[in-house]
N, C-alpha and C positions, 0 to 999 in steps of 0.2 A: 536702665535698659528699656527696651520696648515693653509695652504692657503685657502682662500675663493673662492667660485665659482661666476662667473659673468654669468648671464643667457642670456646676449644679444650677445654673441659671441661663435662661435664654436671652440673648441680646438682639434687639430689633435693629436691623440695618437696611439701608438703601444702597443699591449698587449704582455706580455712575461710570459711563464709558464714553470715550471719544473715538469715533470712527474716522480714521485718516485714509487718504487716497491710496497709500501703499499697502493697505490690507484689504483682502477680499471680504465680501459679506460673510462667507462661510467661516473664514479664519476669525473674524471678529465675533461672530455668534459663538463659535467654539470657545474663544477666550473668555467671553462673559459667562458661559455655562460653567467653565472651569473656575472662574472667580466665585460663583455661587456655591460650587462644591467645596471650595476652600473655606468659605464662610461657614458652611454647614459643619465642616470639620472642627470649627471653633465654637460650636454650639450657638451659632448665630442664625437668626431667622430673617430671611430676605422679605421685606415688606413691598418693595417696588424696585424697578430697574429704569434708570433714565439714560437715554442715549442721545448723543448729538454728533452730527456729521460736520467736520471742520477740515479745512485744507491744512491747518497746523494747530497745535494746542496753543492756548493763550499763555504766554510766558509768565504772566502774573497770577492768573486765576485758573488756568488749565481749561476751563469751559467758558463759553460766552456768558456775558452778564445776564441776559434774559433767561437762559436756562438755569443759571444759578439762583435767580430770584424764584423761579418755579420750584427748584430743588429745595430751597429754604422753606417754602410753603408746605411742600410734601413732608419734610422732616418735622415741621411743627405739627401738622395735622395728624401724622402717624405716630407722633411721640417716639421718633427714632432715636436710638442711642448713639448711632454712628453712621457716617457715610463712607463707603469704601470705593476708591477709584481704581480703574482697571490697569493703570500704568503706575510707574514709580514717579512720585511727586518730588519736585525740587524743594529745597528748604524754604524758599520764599513762597512757593505755591502752598505748601503745607501750612505756613503761618497765616497767609492771606485767607485761605479757605476756612481755617478754624475761626478766625475773627468774623468773617462774613456769614457763614452758615450757623455759627453758634451751636455747633454740635461736634462731637469728637470725629476726627478725620483719620482714616487709614488709607494706605495705598497697598498695591499688590505685594510689594516687598515686605512692608510691615506686617501684613497678614500672614505671609509665609513664615516670617520670623517668629510670630506668635505661635504658630503650629509647632515649629521646631522646638521652641522653648518648652512647650507643654509636653513634648514627646521624648525629649532627651532623657536618657536613663544612666548611661555610663559617665564616668568622670570626663573622659575625652569628649564625648558628645556635648556635655554641658559646657565645657570650656570653649568648644568650637562655636556653639550657639551664642554664648555670652560675648565672645570676640566679635562675631558677625553683628550682633545687636549694637554693640558700642561703636563699631565701624559705621553702621547705618545711622546711629544717633548723633555722632559727633558733628556733622555739618548741619544737623536739623534741630539743634538745641532751642533756637528761637521758636520754631514751629511747634515743637513738643511742649515747650513751656506755655505757649498759647493754648494748646489743648488742655494742659493741666490747670492753668489759671481759669479757663472757662468752666471747667468742671468743679473747681473749688474743692470742697470737702465732701462731696456727695459720695456715699458708699457704693453706689451702683456704677461708678465710672470704671471703665476698663483700665485707665491709666492709674487708678488708685488701688488696683489689685496686683498681687505678685511682685513685679519689679518695683512698682509703686512710686510715690512722690519723691522719696529720698534719692533714688537712682536717677530719676529724670532731672533732678536739680543738681546733679554733679557738675562741677565746672569743667571747662575744657582740659585744663591741666590734669585734674584728677582722672578724667577719662583716658587721656593719653598715657598716664602712668599705669593705669589699670590695664590698658591694652598691651603695654610693653611687658608687664608681668605675665599676662595671659600668653603672649607670644613666646616667652621663654618656657613656660610650662608646656605649651603645645609642642615646642621643639624637642623637649625632653621626652614627651610621649611618642613623638615621631621617631626618635632614635630607638626607643624600645620596640616600636612597631616594626622598624626596619630590621632590627636584630631578629625578631620573631619571623619576619618574612624571609630573612636569609636562612634561618634554621629550616624553614619549610622547603626552601629551594634546595638546600643541601641534602634534605631527606630524599630527594629525587622523586617525590610524589608530584605529579602534575597538578597545576592549579586551574580551577574552573570557576568563573565568577558569574553570578546572576546579575543581569542589568535589565533596565527597561523602565517604562513609565510607572509612576507610583500607582499602587492599587491594581497592578496587572496580575498579581498572584505569585510573586517571587518567593515570599516567605512560605506560602502554602506549598509551593513546589519543593523548597528545601525540606520542609517537614515530611512531605510524601516520600522523597528520595531517602531521607534519613530513616523513616519507618520501614521502608522496604529493603534498603541496602546498607543500613548503618550497622555498626558493631555493637550497639547497646540494645538492651531490652528492659521492659518494665519501667520502674521508676527512673532508672538512669536515662532511658530513652526520652521520657517526658521532660526531664530536666534539660536535655540537649535540644529540644524543640524550641522554636522561636515563636513570639506572639504573632497572631494573625488577626486582622479585623478588616471589615469592609469600609475603609476610610482612606483618605489621602494621607500619606506619610505616617502609616501606622507604626513603623519602626524606623529608627535612625541609625542604630548601632550595627556595625559590621559584625557578622558572625561567620566563623569558619568551622566547618565540620568535615570529617573524613567519611567518604562514601566507599563502600567495599562490595561491589556487585560480583556475583559468582561468575567465574571464568572470564573475568574482565579486570583490567588494571584498576587498582584503587586510585582515587584522586581526592584532592581537597576542594570542597565546594564552599564558596563565600557568597554571602548575601549582602548586597550593598544598598545604600539609600536610593530611593526611586527618583526618577527624573520628572521634570515638568517643564512645559513651555515657559520661556522667560524666567528661568530659574535665576534668582538674584545673584549678581556677580559676587557679592560678599559671601554667599553660601558656597559657591563653587570653590572659591579660594579657601574659605575656612575649613571646608570638608575635604580638601585635597588629599590629606593623609588617608582618610577613609576611602575615598574614591580610588586611591592608588591601588587598592586590591584589584580593581578592574584593569588598571594600567599594566600591572605586573602579571596578569593571568596568561596562561597558555591558550585558553579558549574561553569565549564568552557565550553564555546562554541568554539571548535577549528574549525575555518573557513578554508576550504581547497579549493583551485582552482582546481576543478575537471577537467577542460579543459587543465590543464598543464600536459604534459606527465611525468613530474618528481614529480607529487604530492605525490606519495608514499614516495619518499626520503625526501621531504619537511616535511611530517608528522613525519618521524623519527627525523629530526632536531628539530621540535617543541617538540616532546616527550623528547628528551635529554635536551633541554633548560629548560623545565618545571622541569625536574628532578634536574638540576643544581640549580634551584631557590627554591628547596624544595617544589615544587607544584605538584610533580608527583603522589600523592595519592588523589588529588581532583577529584571528578567525572567529566567525560568529555563526551559531546555530539559532535560527529564528524559531522560538517555541511558541506556537499559536495556542494559547491557553483558553480554557472555558469553551472548547470546541463542541461540547455536548449541550450547550445552552441553545434555546430556540433562536436567539438573536445572532448566533454565529452560524446558523444553518444546520443541516442534518448531521447527526452524530456519526454517520458513516464516513465523515471526513477524517475521523481520528486515524492517525498513522502518518507515515512518512510522505512528504510532498517534495521530493527532490533531495539532493545531497545535503542541503543546509536549511531545510524547513520541515517542521513536523507539527501536526495537530494533536493536542493532548487535552486531558482534563486532570489538572493537578489534584482537584478535590476527590474525584472518583478513582484516580490512579490509572485511568485508561491511557495507553500510549507510553507509559514510563519505560517499559522494557525496550521498545524501539528507540526511545530517546537515549537510553544507556548504550545501545549498539552504536548510535551515531556519535556519541561522545567518545567511545572507544576507538572508532574509526579515525576521528580527528586527532586523537592523542597517540595514534599508533607510532608515529615517527619518534615519539619520546619513550616508547616502551620496548623492552626486549624480553622475549620469553625464552628461557634456556634451562638447562640442568647444570648445576654446579656440584663439584665434588670437593668438599672442604676437608682439610686435615682436622683430626679430632682436637688438635691444639687450638683450633679457631672456633671453639664453641660460642664465643661472644659474637662472631660473625653470623652464626645461625640466629641468634636472638635479634640482631639488627635486621636481618632479612625478614624475619617474622613480623617485625615492627613496621618496616618501611616498604616492603615489597608484597606482591600478591603471591603467597606461598600455596601451592597446590598439593605438594607431597614432600615429606621428609623421611628418608630411609637411612638407617645406620648400618652401613655395609662394612666389609673388611677393609676396603681401601679408603674409607672416609665417610663423611656425612653427605648424602646425596640430596640436594634441594632442587626441586623443580618449581620455578617461579617466574612471574612477570615483574619486571622492575624498570625503573627509569634508567636512562642512559648514564646519568651520573653515578648511580649505584652500580651499574654494570661495569663502568670504567674502573671501579674500585675492586670488584671481585671477578671480572670477566676472565682473568687468567686462569681461574679454576674451572672454567666451563668444560663439560665433558666433550671429548672429541668424537 
């Protein structure tokens, strides 16, 4: 597979980008800044950035020969470990650049795959990453072998860590067989996930999914909502929280938690993998089952880093990604996070900004109560608040309501068990005939 990252050493890299006529200066600068952040997420230190304006990329070498001569000199003088290109390289470009520059070559897709490989924790995520890596590697065997043969047996080579020489030397048939096996395993996992999703749907609890650009604060928001409105306390609460870190793609695994705000309907909140511009096609396909949590949600919370000057462009990337996932028509609340930071403006902005936008700080908790109100409003068409009078013979129904509905009061009266609760329409369809007149 693609080379793995070792977090205990710094790798010196040079970034290289081609500016094409169809991209604005702003979009290109943003893309290169993002590439640098991706490199930093891999413990790589950027030594220099080389840019060239072209009407089209060179089909054989990606950049012009003169700039590549200069790039080779830079790599030698700076003792760079690798050169990272801002677009996806073709198999022939990867092979030609490795031979010409005599340094390890990575492209944007390969870099993102490395990050995903180092961050995957669950069995599903690891299988999805491995499948995406093999899918990326298959047409690039010649170029990857050129990288490997250039590095030889040096212990500092990225290609000799983690995935290593053995996996890079797998022949095509072995890779295809491995991919077929992974595809079967992922289908089995998807069937289990679909069963779990159906159970959650049958529970009548509405589903809310956190989406948005990577490192916007989705996991921080999930933890904040869980801490304030979750059903757990103490050590159990800490076990339910997810990892947060100020880095791109800090978490890859989907997490689903129940949120139980007072006097509001309960709902299931899922945290999905973050988006990024030019997300490799292999990853969108491989992580489809994970991203399906967003596709099947009743409501999306798009978490936006309001302190990032590029947040408007990031919102466009998120909208396009959701559209590609066939989730573009699901109602969205735009959660403008980090609104209390100087870069986002005055903290007085915290609060609602129309029916579908709110400014909050997930870290401090400011604005969370208003956000819960907005979520409840959007989910209202799925919720029914009523009083049921259940026969005493239906004690099991009381337990189901306590588990799946928002129960405010239970009274044991002469005519039966009086339950005042808010529940989803599916659950109400099951017990609505017992509603008090």
